[in-house]
C-alpha positions in Angstrom: 114.5 -39.1 83.1 116.5 -37.1 80.4 119.9 -38.2 79.9 122.3 -39.8 77.4 123.2 -43.6 77.8 126.9 -43.9 77.7 126.2 -47.1 75.5 125.2 -44.7 72.7 128.0 -42.7 72.8 130.4 -45.4 72.4 128.2 -47.0 69.6 128.5 -43.8 67.7 132.3 -44.1 67.0 133.3 -44.9 63.4 133.8 -48.3 62.4 137.4 -49.0 62.4 139.4 -52.2 61.2 140.7 -54.4 64.1 144.5 -54.1 64.5 146.5 -56.3 66.4 148.8 -54.3 69.2 151.7 -55.5 71.4 150.8 -54.7 74.8 154.1 -52.4 75.0 152.6 -50.3 72.4 150.0 -48.9 75.2 151.1 -46.8 78.2 148.8 -48.5 80.6 150.5 -51.5 82.6 148.9 -54.0 84.7 150.2 -55.9 87.6 151.0 -59.6 87.2 147.7 -61.6 87.8 147.6 -65.4 88.3 144.9 -68.1 89.0 141.4 -68.2 87.6 139.0 -65.6 87.2 141.9 -63.0 86.6 143.4 -63.9 90.0 140.4 -62.5 91.4 138.6 -63.5 94.7 134.9 -65.0 93.7 132.1 -62.7 94.7 129.0 -63.9 97.2 125.2 -63.2 96.7 125.6 -59.5 96.7 127.4 -57.9 93.8 130.9 -56.2 94.0 133.6 -54.5 91.8 135.6 -56.9 89.6 139.4 -56.6 90.0 139.0 -53.1 91.7 142.0 -50.8 90.8 143.2 -53.4 88.2 140.4 -53.4 85.8 137.8 -51.4 87.5 138.9 -48.2 88.0 138.2 -44.7 87.2 136.5 -44.0 83.8 135.0 -46.3 81.4 135.4 -49.9 82.0 132.8 -51.8 80.0 131.5 -55.3 79.1 133.7 -57.4 80.7 133.5 -61.1 79.4 135.5 -64.6 79.6 135.8 -66.5 76.5 134.8 -69.9 76.8 137.3 -72.3 78.3 137.7 -69.4 81.0 141.5 -68.7 79.4 140.8 -65.2 77.7 139.2 -62.1 79.1 138.1 -58.9 77.2 136.7 -55.5 78.3 136.1 -52.3 76.7 138.0 -49.1 78.0 138.2 -45.4 76.4 138.1 -41.9 77.1 140.9 -41.6 79.1 144.7 -40.8 78.6 145.5 -44.2 77.4 142.7 -44.6 74.9 140.9 -41.8 73.1 138.2 -44.0 71.9 136.6 -47.1 72.9 138.9 -49.8 72.9 138.6 -53.5 73.7 141.4 -55.3 75.8 142.2 -58.8 75.8 144.1 -61.0 78.3 145.3 -64.6 78.2 146.1 -67.0 80.5 149.1 -69.2 79.9 150.5 -71.4 82.5 148.3 -69.7 85.1 149.8 -66.0 84.5 147.4 -63.5 82.7 149.0 -61.5 80.3 147.5 -58.7 78.0 148.0 -59.8 74.5 145.7 -57.9 72.3 143.7 -54.5 71.7 141.6 -53.1 68.9 139.2 -50.4 68.3 135.8 -51.3 69.5 133.3 -52.5 66.7 130.3 -53.5 68.7 130.1 -55.4 72.0 132.2 -58.3 72.2 130.5 -61.7 73.0 131.1 -65.7 72.0 129.4 -68.4 70.8 129.2 -71.2 73.1 131.9 -73.1 71.4 134.3 -70.2 71.6 134.5 -70.4 68.1 133.0 -67.1 67.0 133.4 -63.7 68.2 130.2 -61.6 67.7 130.8 -57.9 67.5 127.0 -56.6 66.6 126.2 -57.4 63.2 129.4 -58.9 62.5 131.9 -61.5 63.9 135.3 -63.1 63.7 136.2 -66.8 63.5 138.9 -68.1 65.7 141.9 -69.0 63.9 144.7 -70.6 66.0 145.9 -68.3 68.7 144.1 -65.0 66.6 141.0 -64.3 64.9 139.7 -63.9 61.3 139.0 -60.2 59.6 135.4 -59.1 61.0 132.7 -60.7 58.6 128.9 -59.7 58.1 126.2 -61.7 59.7 124.2 -61.5 56.5 121.4 -59.3 55.3 118.9 -60.8 57.7 121.1 -59.2 60.5 123.1 -56.7 59.0 120.8 -53.9 58.1 121.4 -50.1 57.9 118.1 -49.6 59.5 118.8 -51.2 62.6 121.2 -50.3 65.3 122.6 -53.5 67.0 124.9 -52.9 70.2 124.9 -56.5 71.4 124.1 -59.9 69.8 124.2 -62.9 72.0 123.9 -66.6 70.7 122.9 -70.0 72.0 124.4 -73.3 71.3 121.4 -73.9 68.8 122.1 -70.7 66.9 119.5 -68.4 68.3 120.4 -64.9 68.1 119.0 -62.2 70.5 120.1 -58.6 69.9 119.2 -55.0 70.7 118.1 -52.4 68.1 118.6 -48.7 69.3 117.2 -47.2 65.9 113.7 -49.0 66.6 113.4 -46.9 69.9 115.3 -49.5 72.1 113.9 -53.2 71.3 115.1 -56.6 71.4 114.9 -59.1 68.4 115.1 -62.8 68.1 116.3 -65.1 65.2 116.3 -68.7 65.3 117.4 -71.4 63.2 115.0 -73.7 61.6 115.8 -76.8 59.6 119.4 -75.4 59.1 118.1 -71.9 57.5 118.5 -68.6 59.5 115.1 -67.1 60.2 114.1 -63.3 60.0 114.2 -61.8 63.4 111.2 -61.1 65.3 110.5 -58.7 67.8 110.0 -60.1 71.4 106.8 -59.6 73.1 106.0 -56.6 75.5 107.4 -58.9 78.4 111.2 -57.9 77.1 110.0 -55.0 75.1 108.8 -52.8 77.8 110.1 -49.8 79.6 113.1 -47.5 78.3 116.4 -48.2 77.2 115.8 -51.9 76.5 119.1 -53.3 75.7 122.2 -55.7 75.8 120.7 -59.1 75.9 122.2 -62.2 76.9 120.6 -65.5 76.0 121.9 -68.7 78.2 123.8 -71.3 76.1 120.8 -73.9 76.4 118.0 -70.9 75.8 116.9 -71.7 79.5 117.0 -67.8 80.4 117.4 -64.5 79.0 118.7 -61.6 80.7 118.8 -57.9 79.8 118.5 -54.3 81.0 115.7 -51.7 80.8 114.5 -48.7 83.1 111.0 -49.7 84.4 108.8 -48.0 86.6 109.1 -50.8 89.4 112.8 -50.4 89.3 115.5 -49.1 91.6 115.8 -46.0 89.8 117.6 -46.3 86.5 118.1 -49.2 84.1 117.9 -52.6 86.0 118.8 -56.0 85.0 115.8 -58.5 84.2 115.8 -62.0 83.6 113.1 -64.2 82.0 112.9 -68.5 81.9 111.9 -70.2 79.1 108.8 -72.1 80.1 108.1 -75.9 79.3 105.8 -74.8 76.4 108.7 -73.0 75.0 107.4 -69.2 75.6 109.2 -66.8 77.7 108.2 -66.3 81.1 107.4 -63.0 83.0 110.5 -60.3 83.6 111.7 -60.7 86.6 113.9 -57.7 88.4 117.3 -59.4 89.7 116.6 -57.8 92.8 118.7 -55.5 95.2 121.7 -58.0 95.5 122.4 -57.0 91.7 120.6 -54.0 91.0 121.2 -50.4 92.6 119.6 -47.1 92.1 122.1 -46.6 89.3 122.6 -47.7 85.9 122.9 -51.4 85.9 123.5 -53.1 82.2 125.6 -55.2 80.0 125.2 -58.8 82.0 126.9 -61.7 80.8 127.4 -65.2 82.6 130.8 -66.6 82.6 131.2 -69.5 80.4 131.4 -72.2 83.5 127.9 -71.0 84.5 129.3 -69.8 87.9 129.3 -65.9 87.8 127.2 -63.0 86.5 129.5 -59.7 85.0 127.8 -56.7 84.6 128.2 -52.8 84.3 127.2 -50.2 87.1 127.8 -46.4 86.8 129.4 -45.3 90.0 128.5 -41.5 89.5 126.2 -39.2 87.3 129.0 -36.9 85.9 127.2 -34.3 83.6 129.7 -35.2 80.9 128.9 -38.5 79.9 132.3 -39.3 78.5 134.0 -38.6 82.2 131.3 -40.7 83.9 132.9 -43.8 86.1 131.7 -47.0 84.9 133.2 -50.2 86.4 132.6 -53.9 86.0 130.8 -55.9 88.9 130.3 -59.7 89.4 128.1 -61.8 91.5 127.5 -65.3 92.0 125.3 -66.9 89.5 123.3 -68.7 92.2 121.0 -65.9 92.4 119.7 -67.3 88.9 118.3 -70.4 90.4 117.3 -68.3 93.2 114.9 -66.5 91.0 113.8 -69.4 89.1 112.7 -71.2 92.1 110.3 -68.1 92.6 108.3 -68.9 89.6 
């Protein structure tokens, strides 16, 4: 199936420096949100939109992710009247109330170290500095290479990195830390690197599982979410399609698990508009108990 993936339109934007922004600088307003999970009623075992009409609306809403501690939430929007380019919006919960506190031009998909002290953005990262973040820094020559195209990098508590590479025909690589030294990234085996559009990995903090998305013949019709569990010998088990409770016949991608381990957030393309910048992509979520259900099938 020939098409232009939305993620590649986003990644092609120029690299722009991070700028702090007062919420009043944007034309977009949000209702008062209180309580856990941005004030949203948690989903069950079938995926449903996250914050419909508030976060998940018409247009682009991508890469929803909670920071460790569950008091910050970030997502990417863009290509609309408020945001001409892909822009990351940050919310913070203070005294139970969620307030938009930050926005910056997207420069790689936002993920966090399990301790919450690093914000990863592709081949770069920022370090937490009190209530803010440092300038963007490079992850070094083993990771920051011109011949690779990293969209998302995910890190475990041990410092293992998994990341995608669209410049190498959509593959996922892994880099471990041994004796305190970062190891050169290696291609993951065909269990992961099969099909088309293989991308956007998420590794569990304890490295017990890996989630990614790919379009495969046995899937539901477009990119689906897959999971692999770490085996007792340290190898990765077979790729398991996460099933119809999570996947659809549409594009499903960008999965991450909330730091409290309770829910999976991911993206779904709602329509197939001919203009990729006008496609409607929403954030969905589902009970992470489905991970344990799938683990029991091994």
